[in-house]
VOPAGU-2260 file (C-alpha; in pm, 1 decimal, decimal comma):
REM VOPAGU-2260
SITE   aa  ch    i         X         Y         Z
SITE  MET   A    0    6180,5   -5749,5    1570,3
SITE  MET   A    1    6037,7   -5788,4    1228,1
SITE  SER   A    2    5924,7   -6124,1    1038,7
SITE  GLN   A    3    6078,1   -6244,8     735,4
SITE  GLU   A    4    5780,1   -6089,8     504,0
SITE  GLN   A    5    5796,5   -5771,4     597,3
SITE  ASN   A    6    6209,5   -5737,3     578,5
SITE  ASP   A    7    6149,1   -5873,3     211,5
SITE  LEU   A    8    5888,3   -5573,8     181,1
SITE  ILE   A    9    6130,8   -5314,7     272,3
SITE  THR   A   10    6442,1   -5493,2      93,4
SITE  ARG   A   11    6359,5   -5631,4    -189,2
SITE  ILE   A   12    6326,0   -5419,7    -544,9
SITE  GLY   A   13    6254,1   -5585,9    -866,3
SITE  PRO   A   14    6008,0   -5483,5   -1086,9
SITE  ASP   A   15    5720,5   -5695,4    -925,0
SITE  ALA   A   16    5836,4   -5606,4    -571,9
SITE  PRO   A   17    5611,2   -5364,4    -389,0
SITE  ALA   A   18    5948,3   -5165,9    -292,5
SITE  GLY   A   19    6066,1   -5171,3    -662,0
SITE  LYS   A   20    5713,6   -5053,1    -741,2
SITE  LEU   A   21    5815,9   -4746,7    -544,8
SITE  MET   A   22    6149,0   -4711,7    -657,3
SITE  ARG   A   23    6078,6   -4699,1   -1018,0
SITE  LYS   A   24    5869,6   -4375,7    -920,5
SITE  TYR   A   25    6177,0   -4190,0    -895,9
SITE  TRP   A   26    6476,1   -4077,8   -1136,4
SITE  GLN   A   27    6777,9   -4317,5   -1036,9
SITE  PRO   A   28    7157,4   -4223,1   -1047,5
SITE  ALA   A   29    7254,0   -4464,9   -1380,8
SITE  ALA   A   30    7622,0   -4339,9   -1405,0
SITE  LEU   A   31    7851,9   -4074,5   -1392,1
SITE  VAL   A   32    7918,6   -3848,0   -1659,5
SITE  ASP   A   33    8278,0   -3937,4   -1635,6
SITE  GLU   A   34    8225,4   -4287,9   -1702,7
SITE  LEU   A   35    8108,9   -4195,7   -2032,2
SITE  GLU   A   36    8368,7   -3940,0   -2125,6
SITE  GLY   A   37    8622,6   -4170,1   -2298,7
SITE  ASP   A   38    8623,5   -4282,9   -2633,6
SITE  ARG   A   39    8350,1   -4511,3   -2660,6
SITE  PRO   A   40    8098,7   -4353,7   -2468,3
SITE  ILE   A   41    7875,5   -4666,8   -2391,6
SITE  VAL   A   42    7844,7   -4842,6   -2033,5
SITE  PRO   A   43    7662,0   -5162,0   -1914,3
SITE  VAL   A   44    7412,9   -5057,5   -1626,7
SITE  ARG   A   45    7213,2   -5274,5   -1419,6
SITE  LEU   A   46    6967,5   -5086,5   -1174,3
SITE  LEU   A   47    6678,7   -5190,3    -987,9
SITE  GLY   A   48    6746,4   -5552,7   -1118,8
SITE  GLU   A   49    6770,3   -5482,2   -1419,4
SITE  ASN   A   50    7010,0   -5474,2   -1720,0
SITE  PHE   A   51    7046,6   -5172,5   -1954,0
SITE  VAL   A   52    7312,5   -5007,6   -2175,8
SITE  LEU   A   53    7379,5   -4616,8   -2149,2
SITE  PHE   A   54    7521,4   -4461,5   -2413,9
SITE  ARG   A   55    7604,0   -4111,3   -2585,2
SITE  ASP   A   56    7524,7   -4112,6   -2966,5
SITE  GLU   A   57    7701,1   -3874,3   -3223,3
SITE  GLN   A   58    7453,7   -3586,2   -3152,2
SITE  GLY   A   59    7552,6   -3592,7   -2762,7
SITE  ARG   A   60    7203,2   -3724,6   -2686,7
SITE  TYR   A   61    7191,6   -4017,6   -2387,4
SITE  GLY   A   62    6989,0   -4304,7   -2441,4
SITE  LEU   A   63    6941,3   -4601,3   -2178,3
SITE  VAL   A   64    6795,2   -4918,3   -2351,5
SITE  ASP   A   65    6728,0   -5278,7   -2241,0
SITE  ARG   A   66    7053,5   -5441,4   -2294,9
SITE  ASP   A   67    6943,4   -5749,9   -2478,7
SITE  CYS   A   68    6887,2   -5675,8   -2891,4
SITE  PRO   A   69    6550,0   -5743,4   -2953,2
SITE  HIS   A   70    6636,2   -5986,1   -3260,7
SITE  ARG   A   71    6806,1   -6279,6   -3107,7
SITE  GLY   A   72    6916,1   -6124,4   -2766,0
SITE  ALA   A   73    7274,9   -6051,0   -2803,1
SITE  ASP   A   74    7464,3   -5802,6   -2579,7
SITE  LEU   A   75    7399,7   -5450,1   -2675,9
SITE  ALA   A   76    7697,2   -5326,9   -2452,3
SITE  PHE   A   77    7922,3   -5446,0   -2719,2
SITE  GLY   A   78    7734,2   -5224,7   -2966,2
SITE  ARG   A   79    7868,8   -4981,2   -3206,2
SITE  LEU   A   80    7759,7   -4621,7   -3210,5
SITE  GLU   A   81    7722,1   -4479,6   -3575,3
SITE  ASN   A   82    7463,8   -4373,0   -3793,0
SITE  GLY   A   83    7287,5   -4161,9   -3522,7
SITE  GLY   A   84    7238,6   -4479,0   -3258,9
SITE  LEU   A   85    7346,3   -4805,9   -3148,6
SITE  ARG   A   86    7421,1   -5068,7   -3356,0
SITE  CYS   A   87    7418,5   -5491,4   -3263,9
SITE  SER   A   88    7725,9   -5634,6   -3356,4
SITE  PHE   A   89    7557,1   -5934,6   -3419,5
SITE  HIS   A   90    7368,4   -5867,2   -3744,6
SITE  GLY   A   91    7390,7   -5479,5   -3747,0
SITE  TRP   A   92    7056,3   -5372,7   -3634,6
SITE  LEU   A   93    7014,3   -5012,7   -3535,0
SITE  PHE   A   94    6843,8   -4826,3   -3239,3
SITE  ASP   A   95    6833,9   -4473,6   -3110,8
SITE  VAL   A   96    6804,2   -4298,0   -2793,4
SITE  GLU   A   97    6446,5   -4359,4   -2782,8
SITE  GLY   A   98    6451,7   -4741,4   -2874,3
SITE  ASN   A   99    6342,2   -4651,0   -3252,3
SITE  CYS   A  100    6481,8   -4946,8   -3494,2
SITE  LEU   A  101    6645,0   -4768,9   -3769,0
SITE  GLU   A  102    6777,1   -5054,0   -3980,0
SITE  THR   A  103    6754,9   -5413,8   -4015,2
SITE  PRO   A  104    7038,3   -5448,0   -4271,8
SITE  ALA   A  105    7010,3   -5826,4   -4355,9
SITE  GLU   A  106    6664,9   -5771,8   -4420,6
SITE  PRO   A  107    6544,1   -5748,8   -4804,9
SITE  GLU   A  108    6488,9   -5404,2   -4896,8
SITE  ASN   A  109    6169,1   -5394,4   -4890,2
SITE  SER   A  110    6098,7   -5552,2   -4568,5
SITE  ASN   A  111    5867,2   -5354,7   -4321,5
SITE  LEU   A  112    6013,9   -5544,4   -4019,2
SITE  CYS   A  113    6193,3   -5243,3   -3888,4
SITE  LYS   A  114    5868,2   -5068,1   -3832,6
SITE  ASN   A  115    5720,7   -5327,8   -3577,4
SITE  ILE   A  116    6066,5   -5301,0   -3374,2
SITE  LYS   A  117    6094,1   -5080,9   -3067,7
SITE  GLN   A  118    6378,7   -5167,5   -2787,5
SITE  ARG   A  119    6227,8   -5049,7   -2470,0
SITE  ALA   A  120    6410,3   -4714,8   -2385,5
SITE  TYR   A  121    6405,3   -4507,1   -2086,5
SITE  PRO   A  122    6464,3   -4127,5   -1998,5
SITE  VAL   A  123    6772,4   -3999,4   -1950,5
SITE  VAL   A  124    6910,4   -3669,3   -1807,4
SITE  GLU   A  125    7245,4   -3536,5   -1647,6
SITE  LYS   A  126    7235,2   -3308,1   -1344,1
SITE  SER   A  127    7531,4   -3199,0   -1143,9
SITE  GLY   A  128    7780,8   -3486,7   -1287,9
SITE  ILE   A  129    7528,6   -3766,5   -1275,8
SITE  LEU   A  130    7327,4   -3934,8   -1568,3
SITE  TRP   A  131    6956,3   -4001,3   -1408,3
SITE  ALA   A  132    6728,3   -4254,5   -1536,2
SITE  TYR   A  133    6358,5   -4294,2   -1486,8
SITE  LEU   A  134    6227,1   -4642,4   -1537,4
SITE  GLY   A  135    5878,6   -4547,5   -1414,3
SITE  GLY   A  136    5689,2   -4591,6   -1742,0
SITE  ASP   A  137    5501,0   -4305,4   -1686,8
SITE  GLU   A  138    5558,6   -3901,2   -1683,6
SITE  PRO   A  139    5867,8   -3889,8   -1453,7
SITE  PRO   A  140    5866,5   -3621,3   -1166,0
SITE  ALA   A  141    6026,6   -3313,1   -1150,9
SITE  PHE   A  142    6382,5   -3290,6    -949,9
SITE  PRO   A  143    6346,5   -3108,0    -610,0
SITE  GLU   A  144    6534,3   -2768,7    -607,9
SITE  LEU   A  145    6838,6   -2936,6    -379,1
SITE  ASP   A  146    7151,8   -2714,5    -344,2
SITE  CYS   A  147    7314,9   -2979,0    -533,8
SITE  PHE   A  148    7131,7   -2912,6    -868,3
SITE  VAL   A  149    7115,8   -2545,0    -790,9
SITE  ALA   A  150    7456,5   -2478,2    -728,1
SITE  PRO   A  151    7664,7   -2423,1   -1036,9
SITE  GLY   A  152    7888,7   -2674,7   -1215,4
SITE  THR   A  153    8213,0   -2510,3   -1061,1
SITE  HIS   A  154    8093,7   -2594,9    -692,3
SITE  THR   A  155    7971,6   -2951,0    -725,0
SITE  PHE   A  156    8146,6   -3256,1    -769,8
SITE  ALA   A  157    8028,1   -3621,0    -805,4
SITE  PHE   A  158    8116,3   -3980,8    -735,7
SITE  LYS   A  159    8058,2   -4301,6    -661,5
SITE  GLY   A  160    8147,8   -4663,3    -510,2
SITE  LEU   A  161    8015,0   -5037,9    -476,5
SITE  ILE   A  162    7893,9   -5182,1    -199,2
SITE  ASN   A  163    7792,3   -5555,8    -189,9
SITE  CYS   A  164    7483,4   -5543,5      15,0
SITE  ASN   A  165    7129,0   -5460,6       6,3
SITE  TRP   A  166    7052,5   -5093,3     -35,4
SITE  LEU   A  167    6876,7   -5024,5     276,1
SITE  GLN   A  168    7129,9   -5164,8     537,1
SITE  ALA   A  169    7368,5   -4913,1     311,0
SITE  LEU   A  170    7111,9   -4604,4     379,2
SITE  GLU   A  171    7046,4   -4657,2     733,9
SITE  VAL   A  172    7400,1   -4618,1     855,4
SITE  GLY   A  173    7371,1   -4264,0     707,6
SITE  ILE   A  174    7068,3   -4186,7     934,2
SITE  ASP   A  175    7248,0   -4332,0    1272,4
SITE  PRO   A  176    7406,1   -4036,7    1453,2
SITE  ALA   A  177    7556,9   -4274,6    1708,5
SITE  HIS   A  178    7761,4   -4478,2    1528,7
SITE  ALA   A  179    8001,9   -4256,7    1424,5
SITE  SER   A  180    8176,9   -4181,4    1774,3
SITE  PHE   A  181    8243,2   -4554,2    1772,9
SITE  LEU   A  182    8310,0   -4678,5    1406,1
SITE  HIS   A  183    8459,2   -4355,5    1278,7
SITE  ARG   A  184    8699,7   -4281,8    1598,1
SITE  PHE   A  185    9036,0   -4169,3    1576,9
SITE  PHE   A  186    9266,5   -4184,2    1890,6
SITE  GLU   A  187    9481,4   -3888,5    1770,0
SITE  ASP   A  188    9366,3   -3558,3    1618,8
SITE  GLU   A  189    9488,9   -3456,8    1286,5
SITE  ASP   A  190    9583,9   -3120,7    1159,0
SITE  THR   A  191    9231,4   -2973,7    1080,3
SITE  SER   A  192    9386,7   -2731,0     800,2
SITE  GLU   A  193    9461,4   -3073,9     595,4
SITE  SER   A  194    9106,1   -3203,0     639,6
SITE  TYR   A  195    8977,5   -3066,5     282,9
SITE  GLY   A  196    8790,7   -3349,2     123,0
SITE  LYS   A  197    8768,5   -3576,2     405,4
SITE  GLN   A  198    8464,1   -3659,2     638,8
SITE  PHE   A  199    8451,3   -3593,5    1011,6
SITE  ARG   A  200    8811,2   -3470,1     978,1
SITE  ALA   A  201    8735,8   -3074,4    1007,6
SITE  ALA   A  202    8700,3   -2839,8    1307,3
SITE  SER   A  203    8328,4   -2800,9    1425,8
SITE  ALA   A  204    8214,0   -2495,6    1288,4
SITE  ASP   A  205    8247,3   -2206,7    1563,5
SITE  SER   A  206    8504,7   -2368,5    1717,4
SITE  ASP   A  207    8836,6   -2486,4    1697,6
SITE  LEU   A  208    8747,1   -2832,1    1825,2
SITE  PRO   A  209    8776,8   -3122,4    1566,8
SITE  MET   A  210    8515,8   -3338,5    1489,0
SITE  THR   A  211    8724,8   -3643,2    1592,1
SITE  LYS   A  212    8759,8   -3534,8    1915,2
SITE  ILE   A  213    8422,5   -3450,3    1978,8
SITE  LEU   A  214    8322,4   -3814,7    1825,2
SITE  ARG   A  215    8572,3   -3943,7    2028,6
SITE  GLU   A  216    8478,6   -3762,2    2359,5
SITE  TYR   A  217    8114,3   -3694,0    2361,5
SITE  ASP   A  218    7970,0   -4103,1    2245,1
SITE  ARG   A  219    7629,2   -4037,1    2406,9
SITE  PRO   A  220    7434,2   -3820,1    2172,8
SITE  ILE   A  221    7079,9   -3686,9    2242,8
SITE  ILE   A  222    6918,8   -3748,9    1902,8
SITE  ASN   A  223    6607,8   -3564,6    1757,4
SITE  VAL   A  224    6402,3   -3677,7    1461,3
SITE  GLU   A  225    6127,3   -3461,8    1277,6
SITE  ARG   A  226    5931,0   -3555,5     994,4
SITE  THR   A  227    5978,7   -3316,4     692,2
SITE  GLU   A  228    5818,3   -3248,7     352,9
SITE  TYR   A  229    6112,1   -3428,7     188,5
SITE  GLY   A  230    6164,5   -3722,3     440,8
SITE  LEU   A  231    6321,3   -3669,8     782,1
SITE  ARG   A  232    6546,2   -3409,2     981,7
SITE  LEU   A  233    6774,1   -3573,2    1239,8
SITE  ILE   A  234    6937,6   -3321,0    1500,5
SITE  ALA   A  235    7237,6   -3499,7    1731,7
SITE  LEU   A  236    7341,5   -3272,6    2040,6
SITE  ARG   A  237    7646,9   -3380,4    2221,0
SITE  GLN   A  238    7673,9   -3145,6    2503,4
SITE  ILE   A  239    8029,5   -3012,4    2575,1
SITE  ASP   A  240    7951,8   -2836,5    2898,3
SITE  ASP   A  241    7685,4   -2632,1    3072,9
SITE  GLU   A  242    7728,0   -2346,7    2786,8
SITE  ARG   A  243    7841,3   -2545,6    2481,0
SITE  THR   A  244    7687,1   -2790,2    2301,5
SITE  HIS   A  245    7774,0   -2971,8    1978,9
SITE  VAL   A  246    7482,3   -2945,5    1734,7
SITE  ARG   A  247    7451,6   -3186,1    1412,3
SITE  VAL   A  248    7170,0   -3152,2    1191,1
SITE  THR   A  249    7128,8   -3391,5     902,3
SITE  ASN   A  250    6874,8   -3536,2     660,7
SITE  GLN   A  251    6704,8   -3842,6     481,8
SITE  LEU   A  252    6624,6   -3744,8     159,0
SITE  PHE   A  253    6298,6   -3967,7      43,6
SITE  PRO   A  254    6340,3   -4260,4     -76,6
SITE  HIS   A  255    6695,5   -4369,9     -21,9
SITE  GLY   A  256    6925,1   -4062,9       6,9
SITE  PHE   A  257    7074,8   -3835,1     279,8
SITE  VAL   A  258    7201,9   -3477,8     322,1
SITE  ILE   A  259    7481,8   -3435,2     569,0
SITE  PRO   A  260    7775,1   -3160,3     619,7
SITE  MET   A  261    8121,8   -3273,9     525,1
SITE  SER   A  262    8269,4   -2961,6     661,4
SITE  ALA   A  263    8136,9   -2567,7     763,3
SITE  GLU   A  264    8169,6   -2523,8     382,9
SITE  MET   A  265    8049,9   -2861,4     212,3
SITE  THR   A  266    7787,1   -3077,2     219,1
SITE  ILE   A  267    7712,0   -3457,9     104,3
SITE  THR   A  268    7374,0   -3540,4     -62,1
SITE  GLN   A  269    7393,6   -3910,4    -102,1
SITE  TRP   A  270    7186,4   -4165,6    -300,8
SITE  HIS   A  271    7202,3   -4528,0    -205,7
SITE  VAL   A  272    7094,1   -4712,2    -567,8
SITE  PRO   A  273    6988,6   -5092,3    -572,8
SITE  VAL   A  274    7193,4   -5235,9    -844,2
SITE  ASP   A  275    6989,8   -5548,5    -744,3
SITE  ASP   A  276    6867,5   -5679,9    -420,8
SITE  GLU   A  277    7218,6   -5775,8    -277,9
SITE  ASN   A  278    7448,9   -5479,7    -404,4
SITE  CYS   A  279    7397,8   -5121,9    -431,9
SITE  TYR   A  280    7611,7   -4811,0    -522,6
SITE  TRP   A  281    7611,4   -4495,9    -338,8
SITE  TYR   A  282    7643,3   -4183,5    -558,4
SITE  ALA   A  283    7729,2   -3877,8    -392,7
SITE  ILE   A  284    7734,0   -3482,2    -504,7
SITE  PHE   A  285    7971,2   -3274,1    -267,7
SITE  THR   A  286    7822,3   -2922,3    -280,7
SITE  SER   A  287    8058,2   -2600,2    -170,7
SITE  TYR   A  288    7900,9   -2318,9     -58,1
SITE  ASN   A  289    8245,1   -2066,9    -107,1
SITE  GLU   A  290    8500,5   -2175,5    -348,8
SITE  PRO   A  291    8476,5   -2377,4    -642,7
SITE  VAL   A  292    8536,7   -2739,8    -543,7
SITE  ASP   A  293    8879,1   -2865,1    -633,4
SITE  LYS   A  294    8785,3   -3149,1    -842,1
SITE  LYS   A  295    9109,2   -3288,3    -913,6
SITE  LYS   A  296    9193,8   -3320,5    -605,2
SITE  MET   A  297    8881,4   -3466,8    -480,4
SITE  ARG   A  298    8888,4   -3729,1    -780,3
SITE  GLU   A  299    9225,4   -3839,1    -646,6
SITE  GLN   A  300    9160,6   -3847,7    -294,4
SITE  ARG   A  301    8866,8   -4114,8    -368,6
SITE  LEU   A  302    9058,2   -4309,6    -660,4
SITE  GLN   A  303    9330,1   -4379,1    -384,5
SITE  LEU   A  304    9024,6   -4658,1    -238,1
SITE  TYR   A  305    8810,4   -4694,6    -560,5
SITE  GLU   A  306    8937,6   -4847,4    -832,6
SITE  LEU   A  307    8750,9   -4830,6   -1203,8
SITE  PRO   A  308    8583,6   -4922,7   -1391,5
SITE  LEU   A  309    8354,3   -5041,6   -1160,2
SITE  TYR   A  310    8438,8   -4864,2    -872,5
SITE  THR   A  311    8524,5   -5092,4    -641,7
SITE  SER   A  312    8681,4   -5041,3    -332,6
SITE  ARG   A  313    9062,1   -5185,0    -301,3
SITE  ARG   A  314    8958,5   -5268,9      78,3
SITE  ASN   A  315    8716,1   -5542,5      78,4
SITE  LYS   A  316    8629,1   -5863,8     191,8
SITE  THR   A  317    8876,9   -6063,3      43,0
SITE  ASN   A  318    9136,7   -5872,1     225,4
SITE  ASP   A  319    8949,7   -5811,9     540,9
SITE  TYR   A  320    8908,0   -5441,8     439,8
SITE  GLY   A  321    9294,5   -5386,1     535,9
SITE  PHE   A  322    9276,5   -5477,5     891,1
SITE  ASP   A  323    9543,0   -5429,1    1147,2
SITE  PRO   A  324    9520,0   -5572,7    1501,1
SITE  HIS   A  325    9790,4   -5308,2    1615,3
SITE  GLU   A  326    9658,2   -4992,7    1415,4
SITE  GLN   A  327    9314,9   -5101,6    1621,5
SITE  SER   A  328    9502,0   -5108,1    1923,4
SITE  THR   A  329    9692,7   -4769,1    1888,8
SITE  SER   A  330    9540,1   -4547,3    1618,6
SITE  THR   A  331    9155,8   -4615,5    1471,2
SITE  TYR   A  332    8866,0   -4799,3    1669,8
SITE  THR   A  333    8819,8   -5035,7    1374,4
SITE  GLY   A  334    9178,1   -5091,4    1286,1
SITE  MET   A  335    9059,0   -5071,1     895,4
SITE  GLY   A  336    9254,1   -4722,4     811,0
SITE  LEU   A  337    9164,4   -4392,9     772,5
SITE  ASP   A  338    8904,9   -4345,0     519,3
SITE  ILE   A  339    8559,9   -4389,9     688,0
SITE  ASN   A  340    8407,8   -4518,8     367,2
SITE  VAL   A  341    8580,3   -4826,1     457,1
SITE  HIS   A  342    8452,5   -4831,8     778,9
SITE  ASP   A  343    8096,7   -4817,4     651,7
SITE  GLN   A  344    8137,1   -5073,4     382,0
SITE  TRP   A  345    8264,8   -5317,3     654,9
SITE  ALA   A  346    7954,6   -5232,6     894,3
SITE  VAL   A  347    7691,3   -5278,7     589,9
SITE  GLU   A  348    7865,8   -5582,6     395,5
SITE  SER   A  349    7906,9   -5766,4     728,2
SITE  MET   A  350    7558,8   -5793,1     812,9
SITE  GLY   A  351    7544,0   -6028,2     507,7
SITE  ALA   A  352    7394,8   -5954,8     142,2
SITE  ILE   A  353    7028,4   -5861,8     263,6
SITE  GLN   A  354    7057,5   -5818,4     632,9
SITE  ASP   A  355    6824,6   -6026,8     863,2
SITE  ARG   A  356    6622,8   -5799,7    1060,6
SITE  THR   A  357    6424,8   -6057,5    1224,9
SITE  ARG   A  358    6720,8   -6105,8    1476,4
SITE  GLU   A  359    6810,6   -5722,0    1546,5
SITE  HIS   A  360    6710,4   -5600,1    1877,0
SITE  LEU   A  361    6700,2   -5175,1    1834,6
SITE  GLY   A  362    6727,4   -4921,7    2121,9
SITE  THR   A  363    6684,6   -4578,2    2173,6
SITE  SER   A  364    6972,9   -4425,0    1941,4
SITE  ASP   A  365    6793,9   -4652,2    1651,1
SITE  LYS   A  366    6481,0   -4399,9    1614,4
SITE  ALA   A  367    6537,3   -4246,2    1306,8
SITE  ILE   A  368    6599,9   -4599,5    1167,2
SITE  VAL   A  369    6234,2   -4719,8    1314,5
SITE  GLN   A  370    6064,9   -4414,2    1185,3
SITE  TYR   A  371    6236,9   -4419,8     860,6
SITE  ARG   A  372    6101,1   -4803,0     817,8
SITE  ARG   A  373    5792,3   -4683,6     924,6
SITE  LEU   A  374    5772,5   -4398,8     650,1
SITE  LEU   A  375    5912,9   -4614,9     396,1
SITE  ARG   A  376    5627,9   -4895,5     440,4
SITE  GLN   A  377    5383,9   -4630,1     404,6
SITE  GLU   A  378    5494,1   -4491,3     105,3
SITE  ILE   A  379    5541,2   -4840,2     -55,8
SITE  GLU   A  380    5201,4   -4902,3       4,1
SITE  LYS   A  381    5111,9   -4582,5    -124,2
SITE  ALA   A  382    5253,7   -4633,6    -439,5
SITE  VAL   A  383    5149,6   -5005,6    -481,2
SITE  ASN   A  384    4761,7   -4850,2    -451,8
SITE  GLY   A  385    4853,9   -4601,9    -732,3
SITE  GLY   A  386    4933,1   -4322,8    -519,8
SITE  LYS   A  387    5192,1   -4051,9    -546,3
SITE  PRO   A  388    5456,8   -4108,7    -282,5
SITE  LEU   A  389    5624,8   -3862,4    -110,1
SITE  LEU   A  390    5880,8   -3618,8    -285,5
SITE  PHE   A  391    5693,0   -3746,9    -601,2
SITE  LEU   A  392    5708,7   -3375,1    -765,5
SITE  ASP   A  393    5527,4   -3187,0   -1031,0
SITE  GLU   A  394    5685,8   -2880,2   -1183,4
SITE  ALA   A  395    5473,2   -2675,7   -1030,0
SITE  ASN   A  396    5573,7   -2786,4    -633,3
SITE  ALA   A  397    5930,9   -2876,0    -752,1
SITE  ARG   A  398    6043,7   -2535,9    -558,8
SITE  SER   A  399    5893,0   -2611,5    -249,9
SITE  ILE   A  400    6172,6   -2846,6    -154,0
SITE  GLN   A  401    6458,8   -2640,9     -92,8
SITE  GLY   A  402    6802,3   -2744,2      83,1
SITE  PRO   A  403    6753,2   -2865,4     329,3
SITE  ALA   A  404    6929,5   -2715,1     576,8
SITE  THR   A  405    7266,5   -2899,3     718,7
SITE  MET   A  406    7540,7   -2790,3     985,6
SITE  ASP   A  407    7768,6   -2896,3    1234,6
SITE  GLY   A  408    7885,6   -2646,2    1496,2
SITE  ILE   A  409    7936,4   -2553,8    1838,7
SITE  GLY   A  410    7646,9   -2386,6    1986,8
SITE  PRO   A  411    7479,0   -2251,8    2332,8
SITE  THR   A  412    7342,6   -2558,3    2503,2
SITE  ARG   A  413    7015,4   -2308,1    2554,2
SITE  GLY   A  414    6948,7   -2162,0    2233,9
SITE  TRP   A  415    7087,9   -2431,0    2000,2
SITE  GLU   A  416    6751,0   -2473,6    1818,9
SITE  ILE   A  417    6793,9   -2147,1    1665,6
SITE  TYR   A  418    7174,1   -2093,2    1623,9
SITE  TRP   A  419    7151,8   -2428,4    1400,8
SITE  MET   A  420    6935,1   -2243,4    1156,6
SITE  GLU   A  421    7144,1   -1900,9    1183,4
SITE  VAL   A  422    7441,5   -2082,0    1076,8
SITE  ASP   A  423    7270,4   -2241,2     765,2
SITE  VAL   A  424    7134,8   -1921,0     644,9
SITE  LYS   A  425    7469,0   -1710,4     684,3
SITE  ARG   A  426    7652,5   -1975,3     500,5
SITE  ARG   A  427    7367,5   -1933,5     250,0
SITE  ARG   A  428    7350,8   -1580,3     200,9
SITE  SER   A  429    7714,6   -1523,6     185,1
SITE  ALA   A  430    7764,4   -1795,6    -100,6
SITE  PRO   A  431    7864,5   -1656,3    -478,9
SITE  TRP   A  432    7553,1   -1872,1    -597,3
SITE  ALA   A  433    7176,1   -1838,7    -519,8
SITE  ALA   A  434    7157,9   -2083,5    -254,7
SITE  PRO   A  435    6793,3   -2036,2    -176,1
SITE  VAL   A  436    6680,5   -2071,2     218,0
SITE  PRO   A  437    6410,9   -2293,2     280,4
SITE  GLU   A  438    6078,7   -2139,7     351,9
SITE  GLU   A  439    6036,7   -2311,3     670,8
SITE  ILE   A  440    6379,2   -2155,4     811,3
SITE  ALA   A  441    6332,5   -1830,4     672,5
SITE  LEU   A  442    6020,0   -1800,4     827,9
SITE  LYS   A  443    6151,4   -1863,1    1197,5
SITE  LEU   A  444    6441,5   -1613,5    1115,4
SITE  PRO   A  445    6281,8   -1267,6     970,4
SITE  HIS   A  446    6575,3   -1095,2    1075,3
SITE  MET   A  447    6828,5   -1254,1     830,7
């Protein structure tokens, strides 16, 4: 258990909160590129407890500025894009992507007021279908050489979804290998050839065993957790028999992301981005190592659940997440349908807006969560004291973080330690794009 003070320390992300200072050391997903592709490329953004407006000007440049106009506080999300910037609809004050005031049209022609006005603005970059913002105020870090950033646009797809709870409990479900055997349990196995774009539905690598069968029948994984230079590596082992063991390798990407296998040919890199203390978005980049991603199919699949423009789930608290007691007794463990995003959403939202960790009792299967919280507290302290936290990279060190490796396969019970690395390297070597082999793995497998 932890105290309320300890819980507040690792969950609250406002500008003056210790964890908020940490989060502002990193680029944060602010919106999907798709959200600004319409006729009016202006969207309100609430991020880390603050309100902004994200827009694309007539030259194609992206800008993120405070949402309230510095004149009289009117809402710039209802502004107009014209004359090289965003114009407030109240009195016509005009701001460019850097926050410079270009015009104050109601003032006298010889007025110098405009020169003294500056709207707070923040750097924005586009990467792999996501617009990233940096709220730190100082020089932003470099992006690590993750697969999702290295792969060409044809081989990535980005999406997001809103969750009505604190970011930390949403993240922690992703670093909990044990829950999948229960929360995502299906009583029947589907045709794995129809699994494209679906989590936990494909066959495990090097076998014809569906993941649904493995999770259902082997529900006591042995979990190994290792510290890495990007966060944590998790290895979950489910022994099938004396000769075969199911190996699943996932990663916690500091501060609020994870990288997991979706299938033998695709990974998911996902961040749980605080909207405020009680809401978050998951942003995911799906990366393919062989064929280009079928973006149309992936988008259509997800829009069956998520509703625009806010990417809210159609299954939520108001309709009991679609809970069906008959389905629960005959088809799925939760009775909440086949989309595991709904299962995860119910689990984390049911804990409350901010989970009360003073009442929880952790077990040995929660070892990744224990280690992550310890790491989080350590890096919060570092950020508060002016240090550079984990994965705050400069350009010279950006390439030191590659991959990271993930896999999901049936390997040898004796020798799984090398097996998972061989599977990952083989996939990278055969990719049509230059998928880097992480140095630590290359050193252990010089023959590959």
